[in-house]
N, C-alpha and C positions, 0 to 999 in steps of 0.2 A: 069712650068706655064701652059702648055697645058693640062697636066693630071689633074691639079687642076681645070681648067676651065671645063674640061669634067665631073669631079666629081660634080661640081656645076650645070652643065646642067642637070645631072641626078637627083640630089638632091640639089636644090637651097639654102636650109636653113641648110646645113650641117656645123655646127660650126667649126669643125676641118679643113675642106677645106677652109672656109672663113679665118680662122686664118693663115693657111699656105700660102694662097695667099697674105695676108697682109704682111707676112714676106718676100715673094718674092718682092713685091712692095717696101718694106722698103729697102731691099738690093740693089734694082735698083734705089734708091733715088726718087721714085715716092711716095712722102710722103702723098699727098692728097688721092691717091688711097689706100695707106696702111691704113690711117685713116678710110676710108669708109669700108674696109673689116673687120678691128678690131671692128668697131662699129656694123656691121652686125652680127659678131660672138657673141658679147655681147648681142645683141638684142635677138638672138636665144637661148643663154644660159647665163643669167645674172651672173651665178656663174663661168664663164670662166675667172678666175683671171689672167691667163697668158696673155690672149688677152687684158685685162684691163691694165696690167702692160706695155705691149708693146705700147698700145695706149698712155699711159702717156709718154713713151719715144719719140714717134713721135711728140706729142704735144709739148714737151720740145724742140725738134729740130726745130720745127716751130716757136718757141718763144711764144707759148701759155702756159705760165707758170701756170696760174690759172687753166687751164683745166688739165694740167699734175698733179698739186698738188691734184686736185679733184680725179683723178683716183687712184693715189697712196694712198691717205688717205682712200679711200673706201676699198682698199685691206687690209690696216691695221685694219680697223674696222671689215671686213668680216672674215678674217683668221688670227687673231693675233697669234703671236708666231711661225708662219711658216717661212721657209726660204724665201718665196716670200714676206711676210710681212716685213721681215728684209731687203730685197733688196729695197723694196718700201721705208722703213724708211731711208735707206742710200741715196736714190735718193732725198727724201724730204729734208734731211739735206744739201745736195749739193745745191739743188734749193734755199732753204732758206738762205744758206750762200752766194749766189750770184755767185757761180762758174757755168760754163756752161756744164760740162760733167757728165752725170749720171753714 
């Protein structure tokens, strides 16, 4: 976490560092902080679909299913036929089926 913070101090808008810090916060169960970092990464790089995917996962864990669905649907539209779009589709099927684990 310290190295990521240092990277962001030097280059505050570096999407990879924002994304990786989001992963750290997610693993630490700091879900609101993870959302903020994933959103910042997407703001800096709207095509950062891995950040968008994980943002959907965090939203889902927070019970914000509409927002999770929005993120995963955007991935399917942006990069259809990719493994990430397939994963997003699986998560959407779970979400729409009412189960809670993506």
